Each structure stands twice: as C-alpha cells, then as structure tokens.
C-alpha positions in Angstrom: 95.5 86.2 42.1 93.0 89.0 41.7 90.0 89.4 39.4 88.6 92.9 38.7 85.4 91.3 37.2 84.8 89.2 40.3 85.5 92.2 42.5 82.9 94.2 40.6 80.4 91.4 40.9 80.9 91.2 44.6 80.5 95.0 44.9 77.3 95.1 42.8 75.8 92.1 44.6 76.4 93.7 48.0 75.9 97.3 47.1 72.8 97.9 49.3 74.6 96.3 52.3 77.7 98.4 51.6 75.6 101.6 51.5 74.1 100.6 54.9 77.5 100.0 56.4 78.8 103.3 55.1 75.9 105.3 56.5 76.1 103.6 59.9 79.8 104.3 60.0 79.3 107.9 59.0 76.6 108.5 61.6 78.7 107.0 64.3 81.6 109.4 63.6 79.5 112.6 62.9 76.6 112.2 65.4 78.8 111.0 68.3 78.5 113.6 71.0 81.2 111.8 72.9 84.0 111.0 70.6 85.5 108.3 72.8 82.2 106.5 72.8 81.7 106.9 69.1 85.2 105.5 68.5 84.4 102.5 70.7 81.2 101.9 68.7 83.0 102.2 65.4 85.8 99.8 66.6 83.2 97.2 67.7 81.3 97.7 64.4 84.4 97.1 62.4 85.3 94.0 64.5 81.8 92.7 63.9 82.2 93.3 60.1 85.4 91.3 60.2 83.2 88.3 61.2 80.3 89.1 59.0 82.0 89.8 55.7 83.7 86.4 55.3 80.3 84.8 55.9 78.7 86.9 53.2 81.5 86.6 50.6 82.2 82.9 51.0 78.7 81.7 51.8 78.7 79.8 48.4 81.0 77.1 49.8 78.1 76.0 52.2 75.4 76.0 49.5 75.3 72.8 47.3 73.9 74.6 44.2 76.0 77.7 44.6 79.3 75.9 45.1 78.7 73.9 41.9 78.0 77.2 40.0 80.9 79.2 41.5 83.5 76.5 41.1 82.5 75.9 37.5 83.1 79.5 36.5 86.0 80.3 34.1 87.9 81.7 37.1 90.5 79.9 39.2 89.8 79.2 42.8 92.9 81.1 43.8 91.6 84.3 42.2 88.1 83.8 43.7 89.7 83.4 47.2 92.1 86.3 47.1 89.6 88.6 45.4 87.1 87.8 48.1 89.6 88.5 50.8 90.6 91.8 49.2 86.9 92.7 49.1 86.4 91.9 52.8 89.5 94.0 53.7 88.3 96.9 51.5 85.1 97.0 53.5 86.3 96.4 57.1 89.5 98.5 57.1 88.0 101.9 55.9 85.3 101.6 58.6 87.9 101.2 61.3 90.1 104.0 59.9 87.2 106.5 59.8 87.1 106.2 63.6 90.9 106.1 64.1 91.5 109.2 62.1 88.7 111.2 63.8 89.9 110.1 67.3 93.6 110.5 66.3 93.1 114.1 65.2 91.5 114.9 68.6 94.5 113.4 70.4 96.9 115.1 68.1 98.7 111.9 67.2 100.3 113.5 64.2 102.4 111.0 62.2 101.6 108.3 64.7 98.3 107.9 62.8 100.2 106.7 59.8 102.1 104.1 61.8 98.8 103.1 63.5 97.1 102.8 60.1 99.9 100.5 59.0 99.6 98.4 62.1 95.9 98.1 61.9 96.1 97.2 58.2 98.2 94.2 59.2 95.9 93.4 62.1 92.7 93.7 60.0 94.2 91.4 57.3 95.2 88.8 60.0 91.7 88.9 61.5 90.0 88.4 58.1 92.3 85.5 57.2 91.7 84.0 60.6 87.9 84.3 60.4 87.7 83.1 56.9 89.8 80.0 57.7 87.5 79.2 60.7 84.4 79.7 58.6 85.7 77.2 56.0 86.3 74.6 58.7 82.6 73.8 58.8 80.7 72.1 56.0 77.6 74.3 56.3 76.7 77.8 57.3 75.8 77.1 60.9 78.9 75.0 61.6 81.2 77.6 60.0 79.8 80.4 62.3 80.1 78.1 65.3 83.7 77.5 64.5 84.4 81.2 64.2 82.9 81.9 67.6 84.4 78.8 69.3 88.0 79.5 68.3 87.7 83.3 68.8 86.6 82.9 72.4 88.9 80.0 73.2 91.8 82.2 74.5 89.3 83.9 76.9 88.1 80.5 78.1 91.7 79.3 78.7 92.4 82.6 80.6 89.3 81.9 82.7 90.8 78.6 83.8 94.1 80.3 85.0 92.2 83.2 86.7 89.9 80.8 88.5 92.8 78.6 89.6 94.6 81.7 91.0 91.5 83.0 92.7 90.7 79.7 94.4 94.0 78.3 95.3 96.7 81.0 95.5 96.8 83.2 98.6 97.9 86.7 97.8 96.3 86.4 94.5 97.0 88.9 91.7 95.3 89.0 88.3 96.7 86.6 85.8 98.6 88.5 83.1 96.1 88.5 80.2 98.7 89.4 77.6 99.2 85.8 76.7 95.8 85.9 75.1 97.3 87.8 72.2 99.4 84.8 71.3 96.2 82.9 70.3 94.1 85.4 68.4 94.7 88.3 66.0 91.6 90.1 67.5 93.4 90.7 70.7 96.6 91.6 68.9 94.7 94.3 67.0 93.2 95.6 70.2 96.6 95.8 71.8 98.1 97.7 68.8 95.1 100.1 69.0 95.5 100.7 72.7 99.3 101.1 72.6 99.0 103.5 69.6 96.5 105.8 71.4 97.7 105.6 75.0 101.4 105.5 74.8 101.9 106.6 71.1 104.1 103.7 70.3 104.1 100.6 68.0 103.2 97.3 69.7 106.1 95.4 68.1 105.1 92.0 69.6 101.5 92.2 68.4 102.7 93.4 65.0 105.0 90.5 64.6 102.3 88.1 65.9 99.8 89.5 63.4 102.4 88.9 60.6 102.9 85.3 61.7 99.1 84.8 61.7 99.0 86.1 58.2 101.6 83.6 57.0 100.1 80.7 58.8 96.4 81.4 58.0 97.2 82.4 54.4 98.5 78.8 54.0 95.5 77.3 55.8 92.9 79.3 54.0 94.4 78.2 50.7 94.2 74.6 51.8 90.6 75.0 53.0 89.3 76.8 49.8 91.5 75.9 46.8 91.8 72.2 47.7 88.2 72.0 49.0 86.3 68.9 47.9 82.8 69.7 46.5 81.2 66.8 48.4 82.0 68.5 51.7 79.2 71.0 51.2 76.3 70.2 53.5 78.0 67.1 55.0 78.9 66.6 58.7 81.7 68.8 60.0 83.8 65.9 61.2 87.4 67.1 60.8 89.5 66.6 63.9 89.8 70.4 64.4 86.1 70.9 63.9 83.4 69.7 66.3 85.3 66.8 67.9 88.1 69.1 69.1 85.9 72.1 70.0 83.3 70.1 72.0 85.8 68.1 74.0 88.1 71.1 74.6 85.4 73.3 75.9 84.2 70.5 78.1 87.6 70.1 79.7 87.9 73.9 80.2 84.4 74.1 81.9 85.0 71.0 84.1 88.4 72.5 85.3 86.8 75.8 86.0 84.0 74.1 88.1 86.7 72.1 89.9 88.5 75.2 91.0 85.3 76.0 93.1 86.4 73.1 95.3 88.6 75.5 97.2 89.2 76.1 100.9 85.5 76.8 101.4 84.8 73.0 101.4 86.1 70.4 103.7 85.1 67.4 101.6 83.8 66.5 98.2 80.3 65.6 99.6 79.7 69.2 100.6 81.1 70.4 97.3 78.8 68.2 95.2 75.8 69.2 97.3 76.3 72.8 96.0 77.4 72.0 92.4 75.8 68.8 91.4 73.1 70.7 89.4 75.9 72.5 87.5 77.6 69.2 86.6 74.2 67.8 85.4 73.5 70.8 83.2 77.0 70.7 81.7 76.6 67.1 80.9 73.3 67.8 79.2 74.9 70.6 77.1 77.8 68.2 76.2 75.3 65.6 74.9 73.3 68.2 73.1 76.5 69.4 71.4 77.0 65.9 70.0 73.4 65.9 68.8 74.2 69.0 66.8 77.5 67.5 65.5 76.0 64.1 64.5 72.8 65.8 63.2 70.7 63.1 64.8 69.9 61.7 68.3 73.2 60.3 69.3 74.5 58.6 72.4 77.6 56.5 73.1 78.9 54.9 76.2 82.2 56.8 75.4 80.6 60.2 76.1 79.7 59.6 79.9 83.0 57.8 80.3 85.0 60.7 78.9 82.9 63.2 81.0 83.5 61.3 84.2 87.2 60.8 83.5 87.8 64.5 82.9 85.7 65.4 86.0 87.8 63.0 88.2 91.1 64.4 86.8 89.9 68.0 87.4 88.9 67.3 90.9 92.1 65.4 91.6 94.0 68.5 90.3 91.9 70.8 92.5 92.7 68.5 95.5 96.4 68.7 94.8 96.1 72.5 94.5 94.5 72.6 98.0 97.0 70.3 99.6 100.1 72.1 98.1 98.7 75.6 98.7 98.6 76.3 94.9 101.9 74.5 94.3 103.5 76.8 96.9 102.7 79.8 94.7 101.3 81.5 97.8 104.9 82.1 98.9 106.2 83.4 95.6 106.5 86.9 97.2 108.7 86.8 100.3 108.9 90.1 102.1 108.2 93.8 101.4 111.0 96.3 101.7 112.6 99.3 100.3 110.2 101.4 98.2 107.5 98.7 97.8 104.0 100.2 98.0 101.9 98.6 100.7 98.4 99.2 102.1 96.8 97.8 105.2 93.1 98.6 105.3 91.3 97.2 108.4 88.1 97.8 110.2 87.1 97.2 113.8 83.6 96.6 115.1 84.4 97.0 118.8 86.9 94.3 119.6 90.1 96.4 119.9 89.3 98.4 123.0 92.9 99.5 123.4 92.8 101.4 120.1 89.3 102.7 120.9 90.4 104.1 124.3 93.5 105.6 122.7 91.4 107.5 120.2 89.1 108.7 122.9 92.0 109.9 125.0 93.9 111.7 122.2 91.0 113.2 120.3 88.2 113.8 122.8 86.0 112.2 120.1 82.6 111.3 121.5 81.5 107.7 121.6 81.7 106.0 118.2 80.8 102.6 116.8 82.9 102.5 113.7 86.7 102.5 113.1 88.6 102.2 109.9 92.4 102.1 109.9 94.2 102.8 106.7 98.0 102.3 106.6 99.7 103.4 103.5 103.4 102.8 102.9 105.2 104.5 100.0 102.2 106.3 98.6 102.8 108.3 95.4 101.1 111.2 97.3 103.3 110.7 100.4 107.1 110.5 100.7 108.3 108.4 97.8 112.0 109.1 98.5 111.8 107.4 101.9 112.3 103.6 102.1 110.4 101.7 104.7 112.2 100.9 107.9 113.1 97.3 108.7 110.6 97.4 111.6 107.9 98.4 109.1 108.8 95.6 106.8 108.6 93.1 109.7 105.0 94.3 110.6 103.9 94.2 106.9 105.3 90.7 106.6 103.5 89.6 109.8 100.2 90.5 108.1 101.3 88.9 104.8 101.7 85.6 106.7 98.4 86.2 108.5 96.7 86.7 105.1 98.2 83.4 103.8 97.1 81.4 106.8 93.7 83.0 106.8 93.2 82.1 103.1 94.0 78.4 103.7 91.9 78.3 106.9 88.6 78.2 105.1 88.5 82.0 105.0 86.8 82.2 108.3 87.8 85.7 109.0 87.8 88.9 107.0 88.8 91.9 109.1 90.6 93.8 106.4 93.1 93.4 103.7 96.7 93.9 102.8 97.9 94.9 99.4 101.6 94.8 98.3 102.9 96.2 95.1 106.5 95.2 94.4 108.5 98.2 93.1 110.8 96.1 90.9 108.3 93.8 89.2 105.2 95.9 89.5 103.4 92.8 90.6 100.5 93.3 92.9 99.5 90.9 95.8 96.3 91.0 97.8 95.6 89.3 101.1 92.5 89.1 103.3 93.4 89.6 107.0 92.3 87.8 110.1 93.6 90.3 112.6 93.7 94.1 112.9 96.9 95.9 113.8 97.6 96.4 117.5 98.1 99.9 119.1 101.8 99.2 119.5 102.2 98.3 115.9 100.4 101.4 114.7 102.6 103.7 116.9 105.7 101.9 115.6 104.5 102.3 112.0 103.7 106.0 112.5 107.4 106.7 113.3 108.4 105.7 109.7 108.7 108.6 107.3 107.4 106.3 104.5 104.2 105.6 106.3 100.9 107.5 106.5 98.2 106.2 108.9 94.6 107.5 108.6 92.0 106.5 111.3 88.3 107.2 110.5 85.5 107.0 113.0 81.8 107.7 112.6 82.2 111.4 112.4 85.8 112.3 112.0 89.1 111.5 110.3 92.5 111.6 111.9 96.1 111.2 110.9 98.3 109.4 113.4 101.5 111.5 113.9 105.1 110.4 114.6 104.8 111.4 118.2 101.6 109.4 118.7 99.2 112.3 118.6 96.1 112.5 116.3 95.6 115.3 113.9 92.1 115.9 112.8 91.8 116.1 109.0 89.5 118.8 107.7 88.4 119.2 104.1 
C-alpha cells in the first residue's frame, strides 16, 4: 500500500514548497517573543496545511490530462492513495509537533508530551483523511475546495442555530454546550485533545475514540472516492447527493432558521419583523440562486427553488412562533430555585427611582448628594464564605428575581434595571436573567443577615459594604 518511488516523486516535485513550510515553521518557533502566541500561530499553520496538502497531492484527480497520466502509471491506485496520505501526514504532523514540543517543555509536561504526541498523530491522520475525502467529493478543483470548507464549518453553523434559539427564546439563557461540535469534525476533536493535554495534563479519551472512528469511516470513504473513481468524473458537474445539492439546501435551512430566531419577543407581529428583515431574506434568496448557478455551471432557474425557499421560510417562522408561545418549550423553567451553596449574583443599578435606598445611604454614610447607585449582591462567592449555605429567606428573594427575569424576558424586554446570574453547584450550569426591578431596602437588609451573602453598594464617589446590623462600612483600597 506504499510506494517509495512515488513518495520520492512527491517530495522532489514539492521540495521548494516544503522548504518554505519548514522555514516558516522554524521562524515561528525561534522568533516568537511570546511562546504562547508562537504556538497558536504554529497550530493554525499546521491546521491550514492539513487542508492545503490534500489539494496539492491529489490535484491530479481534477485535471483531465493529469488524471489520465497518473492512473495509467504502472502503480496501483491504492498505493498512490496511501502514499499520498502518508506524504501529507509527514508534512503536517512535524510542523505541529515543533510547536507542541517547544511549548510542552516550557510547561514542563514531561512524559505527557509523548501521550499528547500520540493523540495528535491520531487527530492529524483523522483530519487529513477527512479533508481528502471532502476534496474528492467534487469533480473539479473549485468544487473540491468548496466541499472541504462547507463540511468543516457545518458543525459551527448547526451550533449557531442552537445558540440563536436559546438566546432568542429561552429566558435565563446559558451558552449552549459546544462540545457536541466535536462529534462532527476531527478538527475540533484535535483542538480538544490539544487543550486538555496542555491545560489539565490528561488524555481526552472521548476525542481520541472519536478520531479513531473518523479514521475508520473516512478510510473507507476515501478508498471509495479514489480507488473506484470513474475517470469521466473529472471536470464534470459535482452532482452527487452529498455534494452541492445537499450543501446548498442544508445551509439554506440553517440560515433561514437562524433568521427566524430573530422573530423573538421584540416583535409583536410578523409585519414588524419583515419590515426589519425583508432585505436579509432577499439577499439570502439571491445567494441561494447564485449557488445553483455555480452548481449547474450555467444560468439556471426552476420554479422548485423559490417554492423550496418559501416552504423552509414558513416552517422556520412557524417554529419560531411556537417557541414564542411555549416560552422556548418551557425551557425557561428548567432551573427551579437556588439553594444551598449555589453561586448567585444580583447586579442592579438605580438612576433615582428608589428614594428609600438613597435616603438610607445618606443617613448611614453621610455621603454627599450622588446621582449613581450600583448594588452588587454576591451569594456564595469563592472569595467570601463558601462553607455557609444560603438561608431559606435568601433563596426566596433570589427566586423572586428569577421569576421577575423570566417575566421580563417574555414581556418584550421592556426593562433592563440589572441582571441575576445563578450558577448551580451540582451541575455547574449557569443561568442569566435580565431584571425589571431593583431590590427593595427590606430585601437588602434581609440578605445582609445571611453569612453567605456579601452586598456592595457603589455611589459616584464611594463604595460601601452593607453589614449584618444594617450599617455601611466604607471600603478603602
């Protein structure tokens, strides 16, 4: 499955490019005043090479004259394929390891560098197989590169739909767990292995297993795409189901659903929504039609295209409407009530409405007239008393503002007088709410009695901590 002669040919035909790659890599490592930045550049460079090398090594499949010449050589297609893959690996992997070793020595990773080197070897091979397969999906150079980019960024596009849905329709939103992206791309798996190896000095078993699965699957697919490749495919239209037809329609669905999530509580009806976003729909439709021009290689239009576009747009807007009516499928209430050692923060500001608190500050501090008040309530801070659990009365007040945040979110977000953040101790999930109301004086005095609570009040000139007895202690730095 390997040909030394073909490997030598590839090396000699690309020797000037390889010299350039080596010099760039060496300069990044040696000349990097900031080793972290130099490592990041080297990692990005190696990642870029994992896309570039398959294009350079297998470009003959997209050239009519070259493919006839290459496939008539007294060399089996299997040997040409695997020799080319080995050549790609032999260029990309050392570039990455130059940075890993330099950075690993600084961090004193010791034997962890060996484990990380093994992980990244698996990850690099998975990426090269993945990119080579995608490149071979197209029937010409441009189409092959488009397929590589389209499928590489697809997990990010899917993540964008979920994140936009949560942001627009789920009160108490928290960031969507991006770890699922790793399931769809070896690029993200390799990055995960790299981060885990450096930050926590451990093997990312899930990403390692995922990369091995990618190697098995795409080893089979790349063989089918190269060894069984029909010569007449070269230069023809890339019309396989998983080529342009799937990519164009899938990205259209993703973009229409992302736009539909903008139809959130900020709009009372579709008319006002279309008034703001009609131009975006028109531009997207133009890009959709243009993509089919590229696919068909001619001016092309069919009544099916606008019908499909309108159908997906209607479905996406119906989905958004259901999300509005059901409050994000009731996901807003997925977190019920803070308690115990949950970490909570209420951060509010008052522009002059709460005279009771203003008068209290004047009375307790003799602070001259002020225009600005910021109230910061921290429950269970790592810098405060982590051993103390919040009182039930504190949990009740926190929950009052959680409900306020939910109601405010689904009331067209008319108010924004602060925010509440809750981090559940058991699940480490974080929830963020925008508040309509500021705490009352009675609530602040009640919260101050809790050993797990620290309350800071900031005015124009001074900062105070509200004590358990209700007094204000000026904070000096």
